[in-house]
N, C-alpha and C positions, 0 to 999 in steps of 0.2 A: 058566844064566849063571854067571860066576865073575869074580873079580878077579885081575888079573895085576900083581904088583909088579915094576917094572923095576930096582929097586935094593934093597939090604938096609939097613933102618933099624937104626941102632946100638942103639936102645932095644928093638927087637923083632927080634933077629937070626934067630930061628927061625920067625917068623910074618909076614914082610913081603915077602921076595923070592919071585917065582914065582907059580904058580897057587894060588888058594884052593880051598876045598871046592867041588865042582860042585853047583849047586842046580838041581834038576829039578822041573818042574811040568807036569802034564797039565791043560790048561784047555779048556773047552768052553762053548757057549752055545746057547740055543734062543730063538726069537722068533716071534711070529705076530700076526695082526691080522684084524679083520673090518670091512668097510665096507658100509654100507647106505644106498641112496638112497631116501628116503621118497617123493620125487617129483623133478622136474627142478630144484628150487630148495633142497630141504632134505635134508641128509645127516647121518648119525651114523657115528662110527667108534670102534674100541677097539683098542689095541695092548698087548702084554705081552711081557716078556723076562726071562730068567734067564741069567746067565753067571758064570763064575769067571775070575779073572786072578791071575797071580803078583805078588808084591811088586815094586815098582819097584826097579831096581838100586841107585839112590842111597840107598834106605832099608834095604837088606839088610845093611849092614856096620856094625859098632860104630864104627869110625873109618876110613872108606875112604881118607883121606889117608895113613895110616901103616901099616895092617896088614890081614891077611886075616880077622880074626875076624868071624864071622857073628852077627847079632842072634839071641838065643835065642827059640824059639817061633814062627818064621816059618811062615806057612801061607797058603793061597789066600784071596783076597778074594772074597766072594760078593755079587752085585748082583741085586736084584729090582726090577723097574720096570713100571709100567703107566700108561696114560692113556686117557681117554675124552673125546670132544668132539662138539659139534654145530656144523654149518656151514650158513650161509644164503648163497645165491648168487642174489640177485634182481637185476633190471635196475637198480633205484635204491638198493639196499642190499646190503652184504656184512657178515657178522658171524661171529664164532667165540666159543664158550664151551667151555672145556676144563678138565679137572682132571687132575693128575698125582700120582704117588706113587713114590718110589724109596727103597730101603733098601740101605745099604752095611754089610756085616759084615766084621770082621777086617781093617780097614785098618791100614797101618803109616805113621806120620808121623815125619819126622826134621827136627830143627832144629839148626843149629850157630851158636855165638856165641863171642866172645872173653871169657874170664873174667878180670876185673881182678886178683882176689886170687890165683888159681891161675896166672895169666900163661900161659895156653894156651887153645887152642880146646877147647870142651866140646860134646859131641854129646848132644842130648836126643832120645831115640827112644821113641815111644809105640807100643805094640802093643795089639791088641784094641780098636781104635777103631771104633765103630759110629756111623753117621749116618743121618738120616731127612730126606728132602726131600719136601715136599708143597705143593701150592698150586693156584691158579686162574689161568687166562689168559683174558683177554677182549679182543675187538677189534671195532670197528664203523666202517663207512664208509658214509655215507648222504647222498643228495641231499636238500637242503632245498627243497621245491617252491615255497615262497612267494617265493623270489628265484632266478631262473634263474642257473645257474652256481655257486651256493653249495652247499658240502657240508661235512658234519661228519666229523671223523676222531678216533678215540679208541682207546686201548689201555691195558690194566692188567695188571700181573704182581703177584699177591698170594701171596707164598710164606711158608712157615715151615720153615726148614732148621735142624735141631738135632742135637746129639750125643745119643746114646741109651745110652751106656755109660760106665763108669769105667775108662779105659785103665790099663795098667801101663807105667811109665816105666823105661827103662834109660839111665843117665847115665854117660858115659865121657869121659876126657881123651885128647887126641891124643898126649901124651907120657908116659902111664903106663898100664900094663895093668890096674891095680886100678880096679874100677868104683866110682864115687861112689855109685851106687844100682843095684840090679838088679831090684827088684820094688816100685817106689813107686807107690801108687795115686793117680791124678789125678782129682779130683772135679769133672768137667765135664759130668756128665749133665744134660741140658736146657739147656746153653749153646747159644747161636746160632752157626751157622757164619758166619765173617766173610768179607769179600772183596767184597761187592756189596750194594746196597740190596735188601732182601727185599720191599719195597713200592715199586713204580714205576708212576706213572700219568701219562698224557699225554692232552690233549684240545685240539682246535684246529679252526679254520675255514679252508677254502680257497675262494677266489673266482676264477673264470676269466671273463675278459671276451671279447667278440667280437673284440678287437684282439690276441689272443694274449698277454695279460698275466695272470699268475697271482700272486695274493697269498696268503700262508700265514702264520698266526699260531698258535703252540702254547704252552700253559702246561703245565709239568711239575712233578710232585710226587714227592719221594723221602723214604722213611722206613724205619725198622727197619735202620739202618746200624750194625752192631755191630763193635766193635774186635776185632782179633786179639789173643788173650790170651797171657800168660805161663803155661804150664801148671803150673809149679812153685809159683806163687802159690796154686794150688788143691790143695795138698797139706798134710799135717799139719806138715811141716817149716816152712812159711811162717808158721804161727801159733803154733807151740810156743815154749817158752823157748829162747833162743839157745844156752844151754849144753847143751840136749838134742840138738842137732844134732851127730852124731859127726864131721862133716866141717868144723865151724866152732868152734874153741876160743874161749872167752870166759868172763867171770864169770857166775855164775847170775843170771838175771833172770826176769821173769814172762811167761807165755804171754798171747796176746791174748785179751781178754775177749770172749766170743761175743755179748754184748749191746752192745758198743761200736760207735761209728761207724767206728773203725779196722778192726774185723773186716769190716764191710760193704764198706769201700773196698778191702780186700785181696781179698775173695772174689768180689764181684759183678762181672759183665761190663759194661763201659762201652758206652753207646749214644749215638751222635751225634744232635744235634737234627734234626728234619725240615726240609726246605727246598723252596722253590719257585724255578723259573726261567721266563723268558719268551723265546721265540725267534720271529723273524719272517724271512720270505724273500720275494723277488720273482724271478719268472722272466718273460723277455720274448724273443720272437723277432722279427727284422727281416729283411725282404726288401730287399736292396740293389738289385739289378737282375737281370733274367733268372733265372738259376739260382743266384745267390749269396745266401747267408743268414748271418746272425749271430745267435747265441744268447747271452743274458746271464743269469747266475744270481747274485744278490746275497743274502747272508744275514747276520743279526746274531744271534748266540747269547748267551744270558744278558743280555738287553737291560737288565735292572734291576741288573746288576753284583752279583748276590747272591754273597756269600762264604760257602761252607758246606763242612763236612768231608765228603769223599766216601769216605774210608777211613782206616785208621790201625792202629797196632799198639802193644802194650805192649812195652817193652824186656824182654829176657830176663834182664837183671840185676835184682836185688832186694836191698833192705836187710834182710837176715835178722836183724840185731842190733837196729836201731832201729825196724823195721817201718814205715818211712816210705815210702808209695807215691809221694810227690812227689820223692824223691831221684833216681829214674830215671823221669822222666815219660813219658807216652804220646806217641808220634810220630804226627802227623796229616798226611794228604794233603788238599789243598784243591782243589776244582773250579776251573776257569778262570773268571776274571771275564768281563766283556764282551769279545767277540771277533767278528771278522767275516771273511767270505770273499767273493771276487769271482771268478767263472769266466766266461770268454769263449771261444766256439768259432766257427769259420768253416767253413761247409759249402758244397760245390758239388754240386748235384743234377743 
């Protein structure tokens, strides 16, 4: 793949118009699995894979909006993955217990944001990013024999997704060929991968009557919700004296004390509080006459109107002079409060 510039940028007249360097990668993958039926109701299986893939196009260029310059040190990403699981498929119960492990090596991640002081877009590109995803998945659906028509349903995803390397950062500006940094170490080893709750559990009861009415209630639990972080806050530049930053002029001041609360606030990754929600639903079918039927499905999600942080991210701006983490506070996404839906369908059989 390559970049094609449709016009010549005045700041980069020799490196903006036309085709960039051609980037060629030879990728391959292998995968396989074993399935074993212990008997007609119990099964086990295992799968494994290894493959390589080229960097994503959007992460391959220093400043794709302005010029053809390629990120130094680009290489294939390697992925190792495997899973094992046990399945139960009985008349009154179905269950799954599984474990998975995936390792990502040599990923490239790119972020862009507008820099207030430099008054231009800044591209923050991390190379040599390694991640590790592992966890357990459990599910159970079983009839409760003491009440006909009553069954239990539950599922759990218990993950631990972390960064396992200290990437190198390349920092560029859209309007200047001089790099702000070319080999800055980002100390994010053992940080958690953001984007989704790493612990999610649901459990509920479903009751079916002889009148074709189904009532369902589920309680849900979410935890290990980690905020997306500003990688530059996890570098030496963020905690050193402001005057030591070659890209930020200022009067001499003191570096952040490693034993202070401010050091902890700057370095540590933020975690959102755990949360519970409750959902209920009703399903009912009606026979009007002859071959005409109506189906109704009514549900209320988050019945308790729980307000909780479902995701969030630190701003990529940071107060390098005052070291105040609250100057550019974290942005949060909140889950919906109480909400409902009604579905009606008409069928002719």
